[in-house]
MILOMI-153672 format. One record per residue: x, y negated, z of N, C-alpha, C, O in turn; residue in one letter. Coordinates in nm, 4 decimals. Example, Ala and Ser with C-alpha at 12.3 -4.5 7.8 and 13.67 -1.06 7.14 Angstrom:
- 1.3190,0.5690,0.7800,1.2300,0.4500,0.7800,1.3200,0.3300,0.7800,1.4236,0.3319,0.8465,A;
- 1.2850,0.2250,0.7080,1.3670,0.1060,0.7140,1.2900,-0.0030,0.7870,1.3409,-0.1138,0.8039,S;
This chain:
- 0.9455,1.9126,0.0649,0.9790,1.8023,-0.0550,0.8088,1.7897,-0.1393,0.7480,1.6858,-0.1652,M;
- 0.7559,1.9655,-0.1732,0.6991,1.9502,-0.2812,0.5758,1.8916,-0.2160,0.5029,1.8173,-0.2817,A;
- 0.5473,1.9231,-0.0826,0.3993,1.8555,-0.0376,0.4157,1.6831,-0.1058,0.3335,1.6403,-0.1869,K;
- 0.5015,1.6228,-0.0701,0.5474,1.4503,-0.1122,0.4835,1.4884,-0.2474,0.3623,1.4666,-0.2481,I;
- 0.5262,1.5324,-0.3463,0.5549,1.5578,-0.4777,0.3992,1.5656,-0.5143,0.3461,1.4928,-0.5982,I;
- 0.3399,1.6548,-0.4468,0.1576,1.6554,-0.4877,0.1005,1.5213,-0.4633,0.0373,1.4515,-0.5427,I;
- 0.1431,1.4886,-0.3023,0.0718,1.3517,-0.3008,0.0763,1.2767,-0.3803,-0.0221,1.2186,-0.4262,I;
- 0.2135,1.2579,-0.4215,0.2711,1.1575,-0.4890,0.2004,1.1499,-0.6519,0.1800,1.0497,-0.7204,L;
- 0.1757,1.2788,-0.6797,0.0764,1.2909,-0.8242,-0.0228,1.2676,-0.8010,-0.0743,1.1960,-0.8868,I;
- -0.1091,1.3026,-0.6897,-0.2251,1.2468,-0.6789,-0.2620,1.1512,-0.6590,-0.3739,1.1164,-0.6967,I;
- -0.1763,1.0694,-0.5886,-0.2071,0.8990,-0.5845,-0.1449,0.8317,-0.7455,-0.1704,0.7154,-0.7766,A;
- -0.0806,0.9036,-0.8163,-0.0587,0.8578,-0.9374,-0.1674,0.8665,-1.0165,-0.1785,0.7784,-1.1018,A;
- -0.2585,0.9578,-1.0099,-0.3614,0.9455,-1.0922,-0.4683,0.8820,-1.0417,-0.5473,0.8311,-1.1213,I;
- -0.4887,0.8738,-0.9195,-0.5978,0.7741,-0.8652,-0.5602,0.6394,-0.8631,-0.6443,0.5497,-0.8575,L;
- -0.4049,0.6130,-0.8683,-0.3822,0.4333,-0.9111,-0.4129,0.4176,-1.0579,-0.4454,0.3034,-1.0905,E;
- -0.4090,0.5217,-1.1670,-0.3792,0.5066,-1.2556,-0.5419,0.5218,-1.3294,-0.5865,0.4591,-1.4255,N;
- -0.6076,0.6271,-1.2467,-0.7695,0.5787,-1.3020,-0.8403,0.4777,-1.2625,-0.9420,0.4339,-1.3164,M;
- -0.7690,0.4261,-1.1349,-0.8311,0.2850,-1.0933,-0.8240,0.1663,-1.2092,-0.9140,0.0916,-1.2476,G;
- -0.6990,0.1744,-1.2473,-0.6499,0.0657,-1.3601,-0.7550,0.0843,-1.4849,-0.8122,-0.0143,-1.5313,V;
- -0.7766,0.2144,-1.5357,-0.8367,0.2511,-1.6583,-0.9933,0.1958,-1.6032,-1.0470,0.1019,-1.6619,V;
- -1.0467,0.2500,-1.5086,-1.1868,0.1666,-1.4001,-1.1941,0.0173,-1.4424,-1.2969,-0.0344,-1.4860,F;
- -1.0689,-0.0509,-1.4248,-1.0855,-0.1709,-1.3760,-1.1055,-0.2323,-1.5447,-1.1835,-0.3140,-1.5936,I;
- -1.0146,-0.1637,-1.5915,-0.9816,-0.2144,-1.7642,-1.1138,-0.1977,-1.8230,-1.1611,-0.3049,-1.8605,K;
- -1.1730,-0.1166,-1.8386,-1.3233,-0.0513,-1.8443,-1.3636,-0.1707,-1.8185,-1.3691,-0.2578,-1.9054,G;
- -1.4079,-0.1954,-1.6541,-1.5087,-0.3147,-1.6521,-1.4760,-0.4441,-1.6949,-1.5677,-0.5231,-1.7172,G;
- -1.3133,-0.4908,-1.7154,-1.3196,-0.6205,-1.7851,-1.3496,-0.6167,-1.9096,-1.4053,-0.7206,-1.9452,L;
- -1.3353,-0.5355,-1.9964,-1.3786,-0.5322,-2.0984,-1.5313,-0.5273,-2.1387,-1.5682,-0.5422,-2.2552,N;
- -1.6315,-0.5015,-2.0146,-1.7480,-0.5110,-2.0572,-1.8354,-0.6565,-1.9536,-1.9570,-0.6530,-1.9348,Q;
- -1.7511,-0.7662,-1.9015,-1.7337,-0.8705,-1.8621,-1.7068,-0.9800,-1.9923,-1.6064,-0.9788,-2.0635,I;
- -1.8135,-1.0672,-2.0035,-1.7602,-1.1620,-2.1364,-1.6824,-1.2649,-2.0350,-1.7291,-1.3270,-1.9395,N;
- -1.5310,-1.2626,-2.0932,-1.4327,-1.3225,-1.9922,-1.4190,-1.4811,-2.1116,-1.3810,-1.4971,-2.2276,L;
- -1.4750,-1.5740,-2.0002,-1.4316,-1.7011,-2.0849,-1.3006,-1.7559,-2.1693,-1.2107,-1.6788,-2.1359,P;
- -1.2672,-1.8151,-2.2268,-1.1694,-1.9056,-2.2873,-1.0672,-1.9174,-2.2250,-0.9809,-1.8330,-2.2009,G;
- -1.0765,-2.0662,-2.1852,-0.9598,-2.1235,-2.0898,-0.9717,-2.0827,-1.9601,-1.0731,-2.0495,-1.8988,P;
- -0.8294,-2.0898,-1.9155,-0.8522,-2.0600,-1.7353,-0.8597,-2.1692,-1.6382,-0.7688,-2.2402,-1.5952,V;
- -0.9663,-2.1696,-1.6154,-1.0062,-2.2570,-1.5225,-1.0642,-2.1916,-1.3319,-1.1044,-2.0851,-1.2849,T;
- -1.0336,-2.3380,-1.2766,-1.1250,-2.2482,-1.1801,-1.2636,-2.1481,-1.1504,-1.2753,-2.0320,-1.1111,A;
- -1.3464,-2.2388,-1.1839,-1.4580,-2.1913,-1.2433,-1.4862,-2.1140,-1.3085,-1.5951,-2.0611,-1.2863,S;
- -1.3802,-2.0512,-1.4577,-1.4113,-1.9689,-1.5074,-1.3302,-1.8429,-1.3853,-1.3972,-1.7397,-1.3824,A;
- -1.2572,-1.8398,-1.3306,-1.1927,-1.6975,-1.2180,-1.3156,-1.7015,-1.1443,-1.3680,-1.5901,-1.1477,I;
- -1.3955,-1.8004,-1.0667,-1.4717,-1.7611,-0.9765,-1.5655,-1.6782,-1.0729,-1.6098,-1.5726,-1.0278,V;
- -1.5945,-1.7096,-1.1805,-1.7327,-1.6625,-1.2784,-1.6935,-1.5071,-1.2790,-1.7697,-1.4261,-1.2262,Q;
- -1.5676,-1.4644,-1.3423,-1.4979,-1.2962,-1.3504,-1.5287,-1.2430,-1.2310,-1.5886,-1.1369,-1.2132,V;
- -1.4770,-1.3359,-1.1277,-1.4581,-1.2496,-0.9816,-1.6493,-1.1954,-0.9512,-1.6993,-1.0861,-0.9246,V;
- -1.6988,-1.3110,-0.9686,-1.8647,-1.3014,-0.9232,-1.8938,-1.1833,-1.0185,-1.9517,-1.0882,-0.9659,Q;
- -1.8696,-1.1752,-1.1234,-1.9152,-1.0760,-1.2490,-1.8619,-0.9408,-1.1947,-1.9319,-0.8412,-1.1763,T;
- -1.7303,-0.9505,-1.1719,-1.6750,-0.8017,-1.1235,-1.7211,-0.7789,-0.9804,-1.7359,-0.6581,-0.9619,G;
- -1.7429,-0.8350,-0.8969,-1.8533,-0.7512,-0.7932,-1.9740,-0.6811,-0.8529,-1.9942,-0.5628,-0.8256,F;
- -2.0362,-0.7332,-0.9147,-2.1520,-0.6574,-0.9942,-2.1374,-0.5296,-1.0574,-2.2199,-0.4383,-1.0622,T;
- -1.9565,-0.5379,-1.1324,-1.9790,-0.4440,-1.2484,-1.9319,-0.2819,-1.1726,-1.8270,-0.2743,-1.1086,N;
- -2.0002,-0.1915,-1.1860,-1.9757,-0.0554,-1.1246,-1.8293,-0.0033,-1.1595,-1.7523,0.0516,-1.0807,H;
- -1.8088,-0.0291,-1.2812,-1.6418,0.0452,-1.3323,-1.5687,-0.0358,-1.2811,-1.4544,-0.0268,-1.3260,K;
- -1.5866,-0.1427,-1.1768,-1.4538,-0.2249,-1.1398,-1.4786,-0.1635,-1.0263,-1.3955,-0.0786,-0.9941,I;
- -1.5878,-0.1845,-0.9401,-1.5810,-0.1530,-0.7943,-1.5608,0.0016,-0.7913,-1.5370,0.0391,-0.6765,I;
- -1.5631,0.1017,-0.8818,-1.4556,0.1970,-0.8596,-1.3192,0.2395,-0.8819,-1.2444,0.3285,-0.8413,L;
- -1.3154,0.1340,-0.9684,-1.1197,0.1174,-0.9834,-1.0871,0.0399,-0.8731,-0.9696,0.0593,-0.8420,G;
- -1.1653,-0.0713,-0.7732,-1.0931,-0.0323,-0.6833,-1.0990,0.0046,-0.5524,-1.0217,-0.0409,-0.4681,V;
- -1.2143,0.1110,-0.5209,-1.1921,0.1810,-0.5084,-1.1037,0.3104,-0.5034,-1.0671,0.3625,-0.3980,A;
- -1.0764,0.3522,-0.6170,-0.9275,0.4208,-0.6581,-0.8375,0.3669,-0.5968,-0.7924,0.4132,-0.4921,L;
- -0.7946,0.2562,-0.6537,-0.6857,0.1693,-0.6081,-0.6311,0.1842,-0.4616,-0.5188,0.2175,-0.4239,E;
- -0.8054,0.1309,-0.3497,-0.8010,0.1468,-0.2133,-0.7289,0.3090,-0.2047,-0.6219,0.3271,-0.1466,A;
- -0.7849,0.3900,-0.2535,-0.7159,0.5563,-0.2107,-0.5570,0.5887,-0.2428,-0.4797,0.6738,-0.1988,A;
- -0.5449,0.4927,-0.3301,-0.4237,0.5001,-0.3995,-0.3121,0.4791,-0.2611,-0.2259,0.5518,-0.2118,F;
- -0.3599,0.3512,-0.2318,-0.2786,0.2933,-0.1526,-0.2860,0.3599,0.0327,-0.2094,0.3295,0.1241,F;
- -0.4008,0.4518,0.0369,-0.3641,0.5286,0.1355,-0.2888,0.6270,0.1365,-0.2323,0.6685,0.2376,G;
- -0.2778,0.6834,0.0059,-0.1512,0.7750,-0.0150,-0.0489,0.7169,0.0106,0.0191,0.7338,0.1118,C;
- -0.0260,0.6384,-0.0833,0.0953,0.5438,-0.0580,0.1567,0.5140,0.1124,0.2773,0.5062,0.1361,F;
- 0.0638,0.5020,0.2050,0.1034,0.4256,0.3258,0.1562,0.5783,0.3601,0.2734,0.5948,0.3937,L;
- 0.0705,0.6813,0.3510,0.1199,0.8297,0.4129,0.2514,0.8546,0.3562,0.3310,0.9156,0.4275,Y;
- 0.2766,0.8294,0.2761,0.4357,0.8655,0.2289,0.5512,0.7958,0.2397,0.6684,0.8308,0.2259,L;
- 0.4848,0.6583,0.2748,0.6005,0.5895,0.3391,0.6054,0.5720,0.4781,0.6710,0.4829,0.5321,L;
- 0.5183,0.6781,0.5534,0.5214,0.7221,0.6522,0.6053,0.8318,0.6880,0.6452,0.8578,0.8015,S;
- 0.6289,0.8935,0.5837,0.7127,1.0110,0.5691,0.8449,1.0354,0.4964,0.9163,1.1357,0.4978,Q;
- 0.8575,0.9388,0.4433,0.9992,0.9339,0.3776,1.0667,0.7965,0.3601,1.0076,0.7047,0.4171,R;
- 1.1931,0.7596,0.2842,1.2622,0.6760,0.3080,1.1790,0.5381,0.1712,1.1758,0.5505,0.0488,D;
- 1.1534,0.4833,0.2110,1.1446,0.3335,0.0993,1.1750,0.3747,-0.0389,1.1003,0.4128,-0.1290,V;
- 1.2828,0.3605,-0.0349,1.4303,0.3913,-0.1539,1.3571,0.5501,-0.2105,1.3527,0.5474,-0.3335,S;
- 1.3278,0.6192,-0.1811,1.2958,0.7240,-0.2348,1.1000,0.7402,-0.2844,1.0576,0.8058,-0.3795,L;
- 1.0262,0.6687,-0.1974,0.9178,0.6410,-0.2512,0.8730,0.5756,-0.3420,0.7783,0.6108,-0.4122,I;
- 0.9432,0.4584,-0.3538,0.8820,0.3335,-0.3987,0.9193,0.3904,-0.5905,0.8308,0.3979,-0.6757,W;
- 1.0784,0.4243,-0.6174,1.0633,0.4609,-0.7093,1.0234,0.5821,-0.7587,1.0029,0.5889,-0.8799,P;
- 1.0093,0.6716,-0.6958,0.8943,0.7675,-0.7319,0.7864,0.7785,-0.7821,0.7436,0.8754,-0.8447,L;
- 0.7062,0.6279,-0.7462,0.5717,0.6082,-0.8287,0.5910,0.5466,-0.9482,0.5184,0.4559,-0.9889,T;
- 0.6841,0.5903,-1.0067,0.7236,0.5246,-1.1291,0.6384,0.6486,-1.2442,0.6039,0.6399,-1.3621,S;
- 0.6272,0.7707,-1.1312,0.5666,0.9094,-1.2035,0.4445,0.8193,-1.2569,0.4357,0.8225,-1.3796,I;
- 0.3682,0.7561,-1.2057,0.2406,0.6612,-1.2399,0.2636,0.6357,-1.3868,0.1700,0.6547,-1.4644,G;
- 0.4072,0.5846,-1.4411,0.3550,0.5384,-1.5691,0.3465,0.6615,-1.6508,0.2798,0.6541,-1.7540,F;
- 0.3877,0.7424,-1.6291,0.3500,0.8729,-1.7156,0.1860,0.8933,-1.7404,0.1170,0.9072,-1.8414,I;
- 0.1650,0.8893,-1.6308,-0.0485,0.9111,-1.5786,-0.0962,0.7873,-1.7103,-0.1549,0.8112,-1.8159,V;
- -0.0522,0.6683,-1.6633,-0.0818,0.5442,-1.6938,-0.0862,0.5226,-1.8443,-0.1791,0.4755,-1.9100,G;
- 0.0105,0.5581,-1.8784,0.0519,0.5319,-2.0717,-0.0658,0.6708,-2.1539,-0.1247,0.6515,-2.2603,T;
- -0.0734,0.7807,-2.0852,-0.1174,0.8897,-2.1335,-0.2919,0.8610,-2.1133,-0.3811,0.9173,-2.1768,L;
- -0.3057,0.7742,-2.0235,-0.4496,0.7848,-1.9957,-0.5135,0.6065,-2.0746,-0.6271,0.5756,-2.1107,A;
- -0.3731,0.5176,-2.0763,-0.4227,0.4065,-2.2152,-0.4179,0.4962,-2.3353,-0.5283,0.4730,-2.3847,A;
- -0.3698,0.5690,-2.4001,-0.3517,0.6269,-2.5075,-0.5059,0.6887,-2.5390,-0.5804,0.6565,-2.6316,K;
- -0.5296,0.7874,-2.4326,-0.5984,0.8809,-2.4489,-0.7775,0.8239,-2.4024,-0.8792,0.8662,-2.4574,F;
- -0.7744,0.7577,-2.3300,-0.8355,0.7192,-2.2059,-0.9367,0.5772,-2.3088,-1.0476,0.5696,-2.3618,I;
- -0.8118,0.4833,-2.2904,-0.8711,0.3168,-2.3359,-0.8701,0.3845,-2.5079,-0.9658,0.3665,-2.5833,L;
- -0.8017,0.4273,-2.5303,-0.7334,0.4361,-2.6989,-0.6690,0.3350,-2.7704,-0.6882,0.2714,-2.8740,D;
- -0.5589,0.3431,-2.6513,-0.4243,0.2019,-2.7053,-0.3321,0.2993,-2.7959,-0.3103,0.4202,-2.7890,E;
- -0.2808,0.1850,-2.8948,-0.1954,0.2362,-2.9463,-0.0493,0.2137,-2.8679,-0.0044,0.1053,-2.8307,S;
- 0.0200,0.3607,-2.8511,0.1207,0.3572,-2.7900,0.2595,0.3911,-2.8586,0.2837,0.5047,-2.8993,V;
- 0.3637,0.2692,-2.8708,0.4641,0.2933,-2.9270,0.5717,0.4148,-2.9241,0.5587,0.4823,-2.8220,S;
- 0.6469,0.4472,-2.9875,0.7862,0.5166,-2.9738,0.8849,0.4732,-2.8340,0.9494,0.5292,-2.7454,G;
- 0.8557,0.3609,-2.8713,0.9800,0.2504,-2.7629,0.9006,0.2507,-2.6469,0.9753,0.2684,-2.5507,V;
- 0.7756,0.2385,-2.6095,0.7124,0.2725,-2.4950,0.6994,0.3506,-2.4415,0.6824,0.3450,-2.3197,R;
- 0.7018,0.4620,-2.5117,0.7467,0.6411,-2.4598,0.8839,0.6264,-2.4061,0.9158,0.6522,-2.2901,W;
- 0.9668,0.5807,-2.5042,1.0882,0.5906,-2.4576,1.1247,0.5193,-2.3230,1.2207,0.5654,-2.2612,A;
- 1.0574,0.4108,-2.2708,1.0637,0.3435,-2.1748,1.0158,0.3769,-2.0904,1.0857,0.3613,-1.9903,G;
- 0.8683,0.4455,-2.0616,0.8540,0.5551,-1.9771,0.9252,0.6573,-1.9613,0.9295,0.6933,-1.8437,V;
- 0.9833,0.7193,-2.0323,1.0794,0.8392,-2.0033,1.2202,0.7938,-1.9388,1.2927,0.8808,-1.8903,I;
- 1.2572,0.6665,-1.9378,1.3555,0.6192,-1.8953,1.3325,0.5741,-1.7285,1.4040,0.5524,-1.6307,L;
- 1.1978,0.5749,-1.7594,1.1979,0.4845,-1.6254,1.1426,0.6499,-1.4978,1.1545,0.6583,-1.3756,I;
- 1.0979,0.7302,-1.5770,1.0634,0.8314,-1.5321,1.1799,0.9155,-1.4404,1.1758,0.9484,-1.3219,T;
- 1.3085,0.9416,-1.5659,1.4788,0.9844,-1.5313,1.5073,0.9222,-1.4245,1.5479,0.9871,-1.3280,L;
- 1.4921,0.7758,-1.4163,1.5743,0.7122,-1.2878,1.4893,0.7233,-1.1933,1.5242,0.6539,-1.0978,G;
- 1.3638,0.7956,-1.1697,1.2618,0.8755,-1.0403,1.3296,0.9940,-1.0088,1.3549,1.0311,-0.8942,A;
- 1.3680,1.0718,-1.1449,1.4566,1.2035,-1.1420,1.5489,1.1983,-1.0437,1.5646,1.2728,-0.9469,F;
- 1.6435,1.0462,-1.0993,1.8024,1.1012,-0.9969,1.7386,1.0194,-0.8541,1.8085,1.0370,-0.7543,L;
- 1.6344,0.9466,-0.8373,1.6535,0.8777,-0.7161,1.6253,1.0122,-0.5960,1.6981,1.0321,-0.4987,T;
- 1.4713,1.1147,-0.6415,1.4764,1.2330,-0.6213,1.5596,1.3657,-0.5812,1.5521,1.4571,-0.4991,S;
- 1.6493,1.3200,-0.6945,1.7650,1.4441,-0.6550,1.8732,1.3921,-0.5706,1.9274,1.4823,-0.5068,Y;
- 1.9142,1.2932,-0.5533,1.9617,1.2492,-0.4706,1.9406,1.2386,-0.3271,2.0256,1.1975,-0.2481,S;
- 1.7706,1.2950,-0.2835,1.7307,1.2714,-0.2014,1.7826,1.4420,-0.1434,1.8335,1.4682,-0.0344,E;
- 1.7437,1.5562,-0.2762,1.7996,1.6686,-0.2622,1.9431,1.7292,-0.2099,1.9696,1.8285,-0.1421,A;
- 2.0101,1.6453,-0.2596,2.1729,1.6573,-0.1933,2.1977,1.5954,-0.1074,2.3062,1.6208,-0.0550,I;
- 2.1023,1.4676,-0.0382,2.1270,1.4082,0.0938,2.1085,1.5261,0.1905,2.1979,1.5659,0.2652,K;
- 1.9607,1.5892,0.1815,1.9143,1.7133,0.2821,2.0255,1.7903,0.2604,2.0847,1.8075,0.3669,N;
- 2.0874,1.8524,0.1530,2.1500,1.9865,0.1683,2.2698,1.9839,0.2029,2.3257,2.0898,0.2313,K;
- 2.3346,1.8676,0.2083,2.4906,1.8149,0.2420,2.4780,1.7848,0.3515,2.5911,1.7897,0.3999,T;
- 2.3739,1.7402,0.4625,2.4190,1.7062,0.5737,2.4751,1.5730,0.5963,2.4415,1.4873,0.5146,G;
- 2.5627,1.5346,0.7015,2.6078,1.3896,0.7145,2.7631,1.4086,0.6026,2.8269,1.5054,0.5612,P;
- 2.7737,1.2585,0.5873,2.8893,1.2699,0.4848,3.0186,1.2613,0.5689,3.0356,1.1920,0.6692,P;
- 3.1398,1.3762,0.4868,3.2374,1.3968,0.5564,3.3022,1.2534,0.5934,3.3245,1.1559,0.5216,P;
- 3.3284,1.2796,0.7570,3.4321,1.2009,0.8408,3.3781,1.1139,0.9280,3.4398,1.0434,1.0079,G;
- 3.2170,1.1222,0.9050,3.0752,1.0856,0.9889,3.1491,1.0732,1.1249,3.2616,1.1230,1.1274,S;
- 3.1178,1.0332,1.2022,3.0906,1.0964,1.3476,2.9831,1.0566,1.3977,2.9111,0.9671,1.3535,T;
- 2.9604,1.1463,1.5298,2.8659,1.1094,1.5878,2.8889,1.0478,1.7138,2.9743,1.1045,1.7820,I;
- 2.8364,0.9480,1.7624,2.8252,0.8249,1.8528,2.7593,0.8958,1.9790,2.6366,0.9055,1.9764,M;
- 2.8313,0.9495,2.0957,2.7852,1.0208,2.1963,2.7221,0.8951,2.2769,2.7837,0.7886,2.2741,A;
- 2.5886,0.9064,2.3558,2.5749,0.7953,2.4264,2.6187,0.8382,2.5877,2.5915,0.9442,2.6441,V;
- 2.7023,0.7103,2.6479,2.7425,0.7462,2.7571,2.6546,0.7419,2.8783,2.5607,0.6623,2.8809,P;
- 2.6788,0.8225,2.9793,2.6012,0.8523,3.0935,2.5820,0.7179,3.1943,2.6616,0.6381,3.2439,P;
- 2.4347,0.7342,3.1990,2.4348,0.5991,3.2921,2.5044,0.5712,3.3996,2.5401,0.6813,3.4417,A;
- 2.5422,0.4954,3.4644,2.6392,0.4077,3.5479,2.7660,0.4299,3.5483,2.8369,0.4238,3.6487,G;
- 2.8082,0.4610,3.4205,2.9660,0.5067,3.3646,3.0026,0.4728,3.2295,2.9202,0.4488,3.1413,G;
- 3.1289,0.4713,3.2144,3.1530,0.4856,3.0764,3.2247,0.5842,3.0712,3.3099,0.6198,3.1527,R;
- 3.1803,0.6524,2.9357,3.2264,0.7614,2.8701,3.3715,0.7710,2.8789,3.4463,0.6759,2.9014,Q;
- 3.4060,0.8897,2.8601,3.5899,0.9599,2.8569,3.6274,0.8365,2.9828,3.7443,0.7980,2.9820,G;
- 3.5734,0.8007,3.0440,3.6947,0.6915,3.1755,3.7841,0.7720,3.2283,3.7567,0.8903,3.2483,S;
- 3.9083,0.7176,3.2594,4.0184,0.8269,3.3362,3.9841,0.7709,3.5231,3.9774,0.6496,3.5426,V;
- 3.9725,0.8315,3.5988,3.9737,0.7485,3.6975,4.1386,0.6717,3.7353,4.2255,0.6989,3.6524,P;
- 4.1693,0.6060,3.8204,4.2771,0.5117,3.8617,4.3712,0.6114,3.9601,4.4725,0.5670,4.0141,D;
């Protein structure tokens, strides 16, 4: 589980640094006022030449690679909630890199989300320690050509 957590933390850093670079690149682009098809095309074209946006997208792609690895190793019901650890990294990046104001209510939300992620990972630890639930049976596969447990007539 430690390897999964380390990769998850690396993935969270990659994802949130990608978001920070994309936001920084968007701040450099002269965004048009009303949202129209031509305005969207203009933003996309400008974004393709902005180094911060390109780096941000590359970091997001690296995050996605880590995410694919994590999903190949564990259940979605474990990995997806644990990605909420990225909320801590993202909020810290917003405060200290983008110089955003983060209120106490937002921090409380981040803490609640992270607590939920902790409970999810804790449930995985409990599952691994206890084995199958009490009363569960393991079904044997019947041998080829006959029924299991059949009695001759």
